[in-house]
BALOBA-1460 file (C-alpha; in Angstrom, 3 decimals):
// residues 316
<rec num="1" residu="m" x="-0.021" y="-0.007" z="-0.004"/>
<rec num="2" residu="v" x="1.187" y="3.530" z="-0.778"/>
<rec num="3" residu="e" x="1.028" y="5.547" z="2.463"/>
<rec num="4" residu="y" x="3.089" y="8.611" z="1.807"/>
<rec num="5" residu="h" x="3.082" y="11.238" z="-0.946"/>
<rec num="6" residu="q" x="5.929" y="13.725" z="-1.355"/>
<rec num="7" residu="r" x="4.762" y="17.341" z="-1.453"/>
<rec num="8" residu="h" x="6.322" y="20.464" z="-2.911"/>
<rec num="9" residu="t" x="7.997" y="22.591" z="-0.257"/>
<rec num="10" residu="d" x="9.912" y="25.896" z="-0.127"/>
<rec num="11" residu="d" x="12.725" y="23.993" z="1.567"/>
<rec num="12" residu="w" x="13.416" y="22.026" z="-1.609"/>
<rec num="13" residu="l" x="13.253" y="25.175" z="-3.745"/>
<rec num="14" residu="a" x="15.800" y="26.779" z="-1.457"/>
<rec num="15" residu="y" x="18.015" y="23.717" z="-1.612"/>
<rec num="16" residu="f" x="17.980" y="23.642" z="-5.399"/>
<rec num="17" residu="a" x="18.856" y="27.347" z="-5.396"/>
<rec num="18" residu="t" x="22.020" y="26.545" z="-3.419"/>
<rec num="19" residu="l" x="22.975" y="24.204" z="-6.247"/>
<rec num="20" residu="g" x="22.702" y="27.016" z="-8.801"/>
<rec num="21" residu="h" x="19.075" y="26.550" z="-9.816"/>
<rec num="22" residu="a" x="17.672" y="29.865" z="-8.609"/>
<rec num="23" residu="d" x="14.631" y="29.615" z="-10.868"/>
<rec num="24" residu="a" x="13.549" y="26.123" z="-9.773"/>
<rec num="25" residu="q" x="9.750" y="25.654" z="-9.905"/>
<rec num="26" residu="p" x="7.319" y="22.967" z="-8.728"/>
<rec num="27" residu="l" x="6.296" y="20.931" z="-11.748"/>
<rec num="28" residu="a" x="4.222" y="17.898" z="-10.622"/>
<rec num="29" residu="a" x="3.561" y="15.628" z="-7.640"/>
<rec num="30" residu="g" x="2.264" y="12.070" z="-7.422"/>
<rec num="31" residu="v" x="2.596" y="8.711" z="-5.777"/>
<rec num="32" residu="e" x="6.327" y="8.336" z="-6.439"/>
<rec num="33" residu="g" x="7.397" y="11.863" z="-5.527"/>
<rec num="34" residu="a" x="7.448" y="15.564" z="-6.316"/>
<rec num="35" residu="v" x="9.159" y="16.931" z="-9.411"/>
<rec num="36" residu="y" x="10.815" y="20.343" z="-9.774"/>
<rec num="37" residu="r" x="11.821" y="22.046" z="-13.011"/>
<rec num="38" residu="l" x="15.421" y="23.242" z="-12.652"/>
<rec num="39" residu="g" x="15.921" y="24.709" z="-16.127"/>
<rec num="40" residu="e" x="18.186" y="23.915" z="-19.042"/>
<rec num="41" residu="g" x="16.354" y="20.670" z="-19.737"/>
<rec num="42" residu="l" x="16.767" y="19.259" z="-16.242"/>
<rec num="43" residu="v" x="14.258" y="18.261" z="-13.568"/>
<rec num="44" residu="a" x="14.707" y="16.994" z="-10.028"/>
<rec num="45" residu="k" x="12.493" y="14.250" z="-8.579"/>
<rec num="46" residu="v" x="12.223" y="14.126" z="-4.763"/>
<rec num="47" residu="w" x="11.165" y="10.576" z="-4.044"/>
<rec num="48" residu="s" x="8.459" y="9.448" z="-1.657"/>
<rec num="49" residu="g" x="10.263" y="6.874" z="0.466"/>
<rec num="50" residu="r" x="12.625" y="4.454" z="-1.298"/>
<rec num="51" residu="p" x="11.882" y="2.434" z="-4.377"/>
<rec num="52" residu="p" x="11.901" y="-1.199" z="-3.258"/>
<rec num="53" residu="v" x="14.152" y="-2.225" z="-6.147"/>
<rec num="54" residu="g" x="16.659" y="0.609" z="-5.781"/>
<rec num="55" residu="l" x="17.354" y="3.490" z="-8.105"/>
<rec num="56" residu="g" x="20.230" y="1.670" z="-9.769"/>
<rec num="57" residu="l" x="17.806" y="-0.844" z="-11.245"/>
<rec num="58" residu="i" x="15.314" y="1.830" z="-12.223"/>
<rec num="59" residu="r" x="18.100" y="3.717" z="-13.980"/>
<rec num="60" residu="r" x="18.948" y="0.594" z="-15.972"/>
<rec num="61" residu="v" x="15.326" y="0.103" z="-16.967"/>
<rec num="62" residu="y" x="15.049" y="3.705" z="-18.140"/>
<rec num="63" residu="a" x="18.225" y="3.186" z="-20.219"/>
<rec num="64" residu="d" x="16.853" y="-0.061" z="-21.653"/>
<rec num="65" residu="v" x="13.791" y="1.785" z="-22.945"/>
<rec num="66" residu="a" x="15.562" y="4.980" z="-24.026"/>
<rec num="67" residu="r" x="18.107" y="3.208" z="-26.202"/>
<rec num="68" residu="h" x="15.407" y="2.271" z="-28.672"/>
<rec num="69" residu="q" x="14.338" y="4.633" z="-31.481"/>
<rec num="70" residu="l" x="10.833" y="5.426" z="-30.237"/>
<rec num="71" residu="p" x="8.711" y="8.269" z="-31.668"/>
<rec num="72" residu="f" x="8.552" y="9.814" z="-28.179"/>
<rec num="73" residu="a" x="10.980" y="10.550" z="-25.365"/>
<rec num="74" residu="t" x="11.187" y="8.582" z="-22.134"/>
<rec num="75" residu="p" x="12.855" y="9.307" z="-18.801"/>
<rec num="76" residu="q" x="16.609" y="9.204" z="-18.293"/>
<rec num="77" residu="i" x="18.374" y="9.613" z="-14.937"/>
<rec num="78" residu="h" x="21.565" y="11.708" z="-15.062"/>
<rec num="79" residu="a" x="22.497" y="11.682" z="-11.360"/>
<rec num="80" residu="v" x="21.319" y="10.459" z="-7.935"/>
<rec num="81" residu="e" x="21.836" y="11.884" z="-4.504"/>
<rec num="82" residu="e" x="20.543" y="11.504" z="-0.974"/>
<rec num="83" residu="r" x="19.709" y="14.541" z="1.197"/>
<rec num="84" residu="n" x="18.701" y="14.006" z="4.838"/>
<rec num="85" residu="g" x="17.622" y="10.491" z="4.057"/>
<rec num="86" residu="v" x="15.542" y="11.492" z="0.999"/>
<rec num="87" residu="l" x="16.446" y="10.297" z="-2.460"/>
<rec num="88" residu="v" x="16.675" y="12.808" z="-5.295"/>
<rec num="89" residu="t" x="17.172" y="11.997" z="-8.958"/>
<rec num="90" residu="y" x="18.182" y="14.518" z="-11.605"/>
<rec num="91" residu="e" x="16.584" y="13.634" z="-14.900"/>
<rec num="92" residu="r" x="16.123" y="15.062" z="-18.360"/>
<rec num="93" residu="e" x="12.976" y="17.175" z="-18.655"/>
<rec num="94" residu="l" x="10.539" y="15.567" z="-21.051"/>
<rec num="95" residu="p" x="8.863" y="17.737" z="-23.740"/>
<rec num="96" residu="g" x="5.225" y="18.454" z="-24.500"/>
<rec num="97" residu="a" x="2.087" y="18.853" z="-22.396"/>
<rec num="98" residu="p" x="-0.323" y="16.252" z="-21.010"/>
<rec num="99" residu="l" x="-2.505" y="14.782" z="-23.785"/>
<rec num="100" residu="r" x="-5.650" y="15.850" z="-21.916"/>
<rec num="101" residu="g" x="-4.590" y="19.166" z="-20.497"/>
<rec num="102" residu="d" x="-7.880" y="19.775" z="-18.754"/>
<rec num="103" residu="a" x="-8.062" y="16.332" z="-17.131"/>
<rec num="104" residu="g" x="-9.727" y="16.610" z="-13.744"/>
<rec num="105" residu="s" x="-11.505" y="19.912" z="-14.556"/>
<rec num="106" residu="t" x="-13.579" y="19.253" z="-17.637"/>
<rec num="107" residu="p" x="-15.475" y="15.991" z="-18.005"/>
<rec num="108" residu="p" x="-14.380" y="14.098" z="-21.153"/>
<rec num="109" residu="a" x="-16.765" y="13.723" z="-24.062"/>
<rec num="110" residu="r" x="-18.802" y="10.552" z="-24.421"/>
<rec num="111" residu="d" x="-16.611" y="9.216" z="-27.216"/>
<rec num="112" residu="v" x="-12.833" y="9.351" z="-26.925"/>
<rec num="113" residu="p" x="-11.617" y="11.817" z="-29.574"/>
<rec num="114" residu="a" x="-9.478" y="10.589" z="-32.426"/>
<rec num="115" residu="r" x="-6.667" y="12.844" z="-31.220"/>
<rec num="116" residu="e" x="-6.375" y="10.739" z="-28.074"/>
<rec num="117" residu="t" x="-6.888" y="7.334" z="-29.655"/>
<rec num="118" residu="d" x="-4.312" y="8.052" z="-32.344"/>
<rec num="119" residu="a" x="-1.774" y="9.104" z="-29.732"/>
<rec num="120" residu="l" x="-2.491" y="6.092" z="-27.538"/>
<rec num="121" residu="l" x="-2.084" y="3.688" z="-30.408"/>
<rec num="122" residu="t" x="1.284" y="5.311" z="-31.247"/>
<rec num="123" residu="v" x="2.428" y="4.920" z="-27.652"/>
<rec num="124" residu="l" x="1.186" y="1.322" z="-27.325"/>
<rec num="125" residu="r" x="2.887" y="0.276" z="-30.599"/>
<rec num="126" residu="g" x="6.070" y="2.045" z="-29.564"/>
<rec num="127" residu="l" x="6.310" y="0.389" z="-26.170"/>
<rec num="128" residu="a" x="5.433" y="-2.976" z="-27.705"/>
<rec num="129" residu="s" x="8.512" y="-2.618" z="-29.913"/>
<rec num="130" residu="v" x="10.861" y="-2.522" z="-26.917"/>
<rec num="131" residu="p" x="11.988" y="-6.020" z="-25.832"/>
<rec num="132" residu="g" x="11.498" y="-6.853" z="-22.197"/>
<rec num="133" residu="s" x="14.930" y="-6.765" z="-20.590"/>
<rec num="134" residu="p" x="16.410" y="-8.678" z="-17.625"/>
<rec num="135" residu="a" x="16.321" y="-5.419" z="-15.606"/>
<rec num="136" residu="m" x="12.598" y="-5.053" z="-16.259"/>
<rec num="137" residu="r" x="12.012" y="-8.600" z="-15.030"/>
<rec num="138" residu="r" x="13.642" y="-7.670" z="-11.734"/>
<rec num="139" residu="l" x="11.182" y="-4.897" z="-10.990"/>
<rec num="140" residu="t" x="8.663" y="-5.075" z="-8.154"/>
<rec num="141" residu="v" x="5.273" y="-3.555" z="-8.915"/>
<rec num="142" residu="q" x="3.617" y="-1.238" z="-6.396"/>
<rec num="143" residu="g" x="2.245" y="-2.986" z="-3.293"/>
<rec num="144" residu="d" x="4.124" y="-6.264" z="-3.762"/>
<rec num="145" residu="d" x="7.053" y="-7.647" z="-1.822"/>
<rec num="146" residu="r" x="9.094" y="-9.351" z="-4.540"/>
<rec num="147" residu="p" x="9.996" y="-8.947" z="-8.225"/>
<rec num="148" residu="l" x="7.014" y="-9.871" z="-10.359"/>
<rec num="149" residu="w" x="9.007" y="-12.436" z="-12.383"/>
<rec num="150" residu="e" x="10.721" y="-14.074" z="-9.465"/>
<rec num="151" residu="g" x="10.348" y="-17.849" z="-9.776"/>
<rec num="152" residu="h" x="8.565" y="-17.607" z="-13.171"/>
<rec num="153" residu="t" x="9.509" y="-17.888" z="-16.809"/>
<rec num="154" residu="r" x="6.145" y="-16.745" z="-18.280"/>
<rec num="155" residu="f" x="4.324" y="-13.462" z="-17.738"/>
<rec num="156" residu="p" x="0.844" y="-15.031" z="-17.315"/>
<rec num="157" residu="d" x="2.155" y="-17.288" z="-14.558"/>
<rec num="158" residu="a" x="3.903" y="-14.379" z="-12.818"/>
<rec num="159" residu="l" x="0.730" y="-12.301" z="-12.976"/>
<rec num="160" residu="a" x="-1.427" y="-15.141" z="-11.700"/>
<rec num="161" residu="a" x="0.857" y="-15.516" z="-8.658"/>
<rec num="162" residu="l" x="0.636" y="-11.780" z="-8.061"/>
<rec num="163" residu="v" x="-3.188" y="-11.963" z="-8.180"/>
<rec num="164" residu="e" x="-3.078" y="-14.627" z="-5.462"/>
<rec num="165" residu="r" x="-0.594" y="-12.705" z="-3.296"/>
<rec num="166" residu="a" x="-2.552" y="-9.446" z="-3.593"/>
<rec num="167" residu="a" x="-5.766" y="-11.194" z="-2.557"/>
<rec num="168" residu="r" x="-4.074" y="-12.261" z="0.660"/>
<rec num="169" residu="r" x="-3.127" y="-8.686" z="1.570"/>
<rec num="170" residu="h" x="-6.646" y="-7.373" z="2.292"/>
<rec num="171" residu="g" x="-8.935" y="-10.026" z="0.813"/>
<rec num="172" residu="d" x="-11.415" y="-9.608" z="3.681"/>
<rec num="173" residu="v" x="-11.910" y="-5.980" z="2.702"/>
<rec num="174" residu="l" x="-12.304" y="-6.856" z="-0.949"/>
<rec num="175" residu="a" x="-14.891" y="-9.546" z="-0.094"/>
<rec num="176" residu="t" x="-17.140" y="-6.977" z="1.577"/>
<rec num="177" residu="a" x="-17.359" y="-5.007" z="-1.683"/>
<rec num="178" residu="v" x="-17.147" y="-7.895" z="-4.193"/>
<rec num="179" residu="p" x="-19.388" y="-10.845" z="-3.212"/>
<rec num="180" residu="g" x="-17.706" y="-14.050" z="-4.332"/>
<rec num="181" residu="s" x="-14.287" y="-12.363" z="-4.632"/>
<rec num="182" residu="a" x="-12.484" y="-15.562" z="-3.668"/>
<rec num="183" residu="a" x="-14.010" y="-17.283" z="-6.688"/>
<rec num="184" residu="v" x="-13.110" y="-14.351" z="-8.904"/>
<rec num="185" residu="v" x="-9.515" y="-14.633" z="-7.753"/>
<rec num="186" residu="e" x="-9.425" y="-18.382" z="-8.348"/>
<rec num="187" residu="r" x="-10.952" y="-18.116" z="-11.826"/>
<rec num="188" residu="a" x="-8.697" y="-15.250" z="-12.852"/>
<rec num="189" residu="a" x="-5.518" y="-17.029" z="-11.708"/>
<rec num="190" residu="k" x="-6.570" y="-20.237" z="-13.527"/>
<rec num="191" residu="a" x="-7.418" y="-18.334" z="-16.693"/>
<rec num="192" residu="l" x="-4.112" y="-16.466" z="-16.633"/>
<rec num="193" residu="r" x="-2.127" y="-19.670" z="-16.284"/>
<rec num="194" residu="a" x="-4.018" y="-21.119" z="-19.254"/>
<rec num="195" residu="l" x="-2.868" y="-18.293" z="-21.574"/>
<rec num="196" residu="p" x="-0.273" y="-19.210" z="-24.205"/>
<rec num="197" residu="a" x="3.237" y="-17.837" z="-24.239"/>
<rec num="198" residu="t" x="3.404" y="-14.265" z="-25.547"/>
<rec num="199" residu="p" x="6.026" y="-11.786" z="-26.687"/>
<rec num="200" residu="v" x="7.699" y="-10.054" z="-23.737"/>
<rec num="201" residu="t" x="8.032" y="-6.300" z="-24.141"/>
<rec num="202" residu="a" x="8.361" y="-3.205" z="-21.985"/>
<rec num="203" residu="i" x="5.253" y="-2.453" z="-19.953"/>
<rec num="204" residu="h" x="4.684" y="1.049" z="-18.578"/>
<rec num="205" residu="g" x="1.559" y="0.042" z="-16.619"/>
<rec num="206" residu="d" x="0.176" y="3.546" z="-15.867"/>
<rec num="207" residu="l" x="-0.679" y="5.249" z="-19.149"/>
<rec num="208" residu="v" x="-3.090" y="7.853" z="-17.767"/>
<rec num="209" residu="p" x="-3.517" y="11.301" z="-19.375"/>
<rec num="210" residu="p" x="-0.868" y="13.145" z="-17.327"/>
<rec num="211" residu="n" x="1.747" y="10.562" z="-18.306"/>
<rec num="212" residu="v" x="1.384" y="10.971" z="-22.072"/>
<rec num="213" residu="h" x="2.702" y="14.297" z="-23.432"/>
<rec num="214" residu="v" x="1.973" y="15.639" z="-26.897"/>
<rec num="215" residu="d" x="3.064" y="18.575" z="-29.005"/>
<rec num="216" residu="d" x="0.861" y="21.309" z="-30.469"/>
<rec num="217" residu="a" x="-0.168" y="18.991" z="-33.269"/>
<rec num="218" residu="g" x="-1.331" y="16.300" z="-30.833"/>
<rec num="219" residu="l" x="1.540" y="13.894" z="-31.600"/>
<rec num="220" residu="p" x="2.944" y="12.035" z="-28.583"/>
<rec num="221" residu="v" x="6.411" y="13.371" z="-27.733"/>
<rec num="222" residu="a" x="7.013" y="11.921" z="-24.312"/>
<rec num="223" residu="v" x="5.902" y="9.148" z="-21.918"/>
<rec num="224" residu="l" x="6.763" y="9.642" z="-18.267"/>
<rec num="225" residu="d" x="6.259" y="8.238" z="-14.754"/>
<rec num="226" residu="f" x="7.328" y="4.666" z="-15.272"/>
<rec num="227" residu="g" x="7.230" y="2.650" z="-12.061"/>
<rec num="228" residu="f" x="3.711" y="2.052" z="-10.791"/>
<rec num="229" residu="f" x="3.272" y="-1.271" z="-12.678"/>
<rec num="230" residu="t" x="6.314" y="-1.186" z="-14.896"/>
<rec num="231" residu="t" x="7.633" y="-4.633" z="-15.853"/>
<rec num="232" residu="a" x="8.330" y="-6.863" z="-18.810"/>
<rec num="233" residu="g" x="5.226" y="-8.604" z="-20.107"/>
<rec num="234" residu="d" x="2.568" y="-9.210" z="-22.711"/>
<rec num="235" residu="p" x="1.912" y="-5.963" z="-24.636"/>
<rec num="236" residu="a" x="-1.763" y="-6.877" z="-24.546"/>
<rec num="237" residu="f" x="-1.631" y="-6.246" z="-20.790"/>
<rec num="238" residu="e" x="-0.483" y="-2.692" z="-21.455"/>
<rec num="239" residu="a" x="-3.365" y="-2.153" z="-23.892"/>
<rec num="240" residu="a" x="-5.897" y="-3.661" z="-21.503"/>
<rec num="241" residu="v" x="-4.821" y="-1.558" z="-18.533"/>
<rec num="242" residu="t" x="-4.665" y="1.588" z="-20.625"/>
<rec num="243" residu="a" x="-8.213" y="1.036" z="-21.856"/>
<rec num="244" residu="a" x="-9.418" y="0.620" z="-18.296"/>
<rec num="245" residu="i" x="-7.631" y="3.518" z="-16.619"/>
<rec num="246" residu="w" x="-7.599" y="6.174" z="-19.317"/>
<rec num="247" residu="d" x="-10.798" y="7.581" z="-17.832"/>
<rec num="248" residu="m" x="-11.561" y="6.033" z="-14.386"/>
<rec num="249" residu="y" x="-13.955" y="8.525" z="-12.820"/>
<rec num="250" residu="g" x="-15.683" y="10.497" z="-15.588"/>
<rec num="251" residu="p" x="-19.435" y="10.228" z="-16.378"/>
<rec num="252" residu="y" x="-18.655" y="7.955" z="-19.340"/>
<rec num="253" residu="a" x="-15.796" y="5.996" z="-17.794"/>
<rec num="254" residu="e" x="-17.310" y="2.539" z="-18.332"/>
<rec num="255" residu="h" x="-18.217" y="3.437" z="-21.925"/>
<rec num="256" residu="h" x="-14.647" y="4.645" z="-22.562"/>
<rec num="257" residu="t" x="-13.199" y="1.415" z="-21.235"/>
<rec num="258" residu="a" x="-15.400" y="-0.634" z="-23.565"/>
<rec num="259" residu="e" x="-14.682" y="1.695" z="-26.482"/>
<rec num="260" residu="l" x="-10.902" y="1.591" z="-26.007"/>
<rec num="261" residu="t" x="-10.861" y="-2.140" z="-25.334"/>
<rec num="262" residu="s" x="-12.679" y="-2.763" z="-28.606"/>
<rec num="263" residu="l" x="-10.436" y="-0.373" z="-30.501"/>
<rec num="264" residu="f" x="-7.183" y="-1.873" z="-29.181"/>
<rec num="265" residu="a" x="-8.400" y="-5.412" z="-29.871"/>
<rec num="266" residu="a" x="-9.184" y="-4.508" z="-33.474"/>
<rec num="267" residu="a" x="-6.243" y="-2.186" z="-34.213"/>
<rec num="268" residu="l" x="-3.538" y="-4.183" z="-32.426"/>
<rec num="269" residu="g" x="-4.817" y="-7.729" z="-32.987"/>
<rec num="270" residu="y" x="-5.482" y="-8.647" z="-29.344"/>
<rec num="271" residu="d" x="-8.163" y="-11.009" z="-28.131"/>
<rec num="272" residu="a" x="-10.845" y="-8.920" z="-26.422"/>
<rec num="273" residu="k" x="-11.442" y="-11.676" z="-23.851"/>
<rec num="274" residu="v" x="-7.770" y="-11.649" z="-22.929"/>
<rec num="275" residu="l" x="-7.897" y="-7.863" z="-22.504"/>
<rec num="276" residu="s" x="-10.877" y="-8.270" z="-20.142"/>
<rec num="277" residu="l" x="-8.987" y="-10.917" z="-18.169"/>
<rec num="278" residu="y" x="-5.991" y="-8.585" z="-17.860"/>
<rec num="279" residu="q" x="-8.275" y="-5.806" z="-16.611"/>
<rec num="280" residu="t" x="-9.596" y="-8.148" z="-13.960"/>
<rec num="281" residu="a" x="-6.027" y="-8.993" z="-12.949"/>
<rec num="282" residu="y" x="-5.146" y="-5.276" z="-12.730"/>
<rec num="283" residu="a" x="-8.109" y="-4.646" z="-10.406"/>
<rec num="284" residu="l" x="-7.258" y="-7.642" z="-8.226"/>
<rec num="285" residu="t" x="-3.629" y="-6.578" z="-7.882"/>
<rec num="286" residu="t" x="-4.085" y="-2.809" z="-7.232"/>
<rec num="287" residu="y" x="-7.375" y="-2.608" z="-5.264"/>
<rec num="288" residu="d" x="-5.634" y="-1.856" z="-1.923"/>
<rec num="289" residu="l" x="-2.740" y="0.323" z="-2.972"/>
<rec num="290" residu="f" x="-4.100" y="3.598" z="-1.652"/>
<rec num="291" residu="s" x="-5.816" y="2.465" z="1.564"/>
<rec num="292" residu="p" x="-6.079" y="-0.812" z="3.479"/>
<rec num="293" residu="d" x="-9.762" y="-0.332" z="4.343"/>
<rec num="294" residu="g" x="-11.354" y="0.328" z="0.928"/>
<rec num="295" residu="s" x="-12.085" y="3.962" z="1.658"/>
<rec num="296" residu="d" x="-10.483" y="5.459" z="-1.449"/>
<rec num="297" residu="g" x="-11.726" y="6.004" z="-4.954"/>
<rec num="298" residu="h" x="-9.358" y="3.543" z="-6.572"/>
<rec num="299" residu="f" x="-10.711" y="0.695" z="-4.373"/>
<rec num="300" residu="q" x="-14.257" y="1.622" z="-5.377"/>
<rec num="301" residu="w" x="-13.249" y="1.664" z="-9.033"/>
<rec num="302" residu="c" x="-11.652" y="-1.790" z="-8.779"/>
<rec num="303" residu="a" x="-14.710" y="-3.205" z="-6.951"/>
<rec num="304" residu="a" x="-17.038" y="-1.802" z="-9.608"/>
<rec num="305" residu="l" x="-14.992" y="-3.405" z="-12.391"/>
<rec num="306" residu="l" x="-14.963" y="-6.748" z="-10.590"/>
<rec num="307" residu="n" x="-18.680" y="-6.610" z="-9.914"/>
<rec num="308" residu="r" x="-19.581" y="-6.301" z="-13.536"/>
<rec num="309" residu="d" x="-21.295" y="-9.435" z="-14.811"/>
<rec num="310" residu="e" x="-18.810" y="-10.040" z="-17.601"/>
<rec num="311" residu="v" x="-15.989" y="-10.054" z="-15.086"/>
<rec num="312" residu="t" x="-17.443" y="-12.016" z="-12.173"/>
<rec num="313" residu="d" x="-18.848" y="-14.613" z="-14.610"/>
<rec num="314" residu="q" x="-15.561" y="-14.831" z="-16.527"/>
<rec num="315" residu="g" x="-14.399" y="-18.363" z="-17.048"/>
<rec num="316" residu="s" x="-17.512" y="-19.917" z="-15.469"/>
């Protein structure tokens, strides 16, 4: 569970000024930390706690992605330091602006605009062209206590084991919101293990609007904030999760998930039933990441997804 969020503070601005960055400005803040623009193409990320896998591994993963000729930029870490027990990384500033610049303020339209779907397809195809590396296989996804691939040679098996581990974390809480959740977990794990072997590529795992940057023409120029569910895996998992989380709380959220799932299945050649299974797995493995008692919006979103007939009846 994520319990601590780094916040912007004047203390950090003052500290960066002592390093020669007098014009440092708060840029963004999220689960992993707070980011400051330092100027000259450089940003500083003040981390929330310590990444369980260590920054050395994250730095290698970033390099594994960045060495490929993608049509968009990805993070690169230039330097790492520790100040008063807090980790700070100095990274290249990524270009562009969030694909949906008004996300959170203006409800999205009922149908996802072509500008967004075109950009998402470009990003999904780009990431699917990056082979999964040994460093990616050593990553631990948020909320778990071991590398996702540890003890496994196939992504579906690794994901099935994660589903079972996650259910043991706060399964009693999940059961109060999802009747028959134990059976859902059992069916999902069994269905995952029955999947055939797939290509193993880079998985971002958190392609939400703020993490996809575009230029003035709407073309994707950067993908940022790897780490929440970053791993090596089936590129269909990336497509499935993106379809589910692109709009989680808007008035047409469920419609958007169905629309994007159908689009990605058709455009990228994925089995729609497999995409639905991966969405179930995502909900079962992230439901408790923001609170242990089910009091947060993400838990409610996961429960709603799991309670849909097509999910709870899956595989029966």
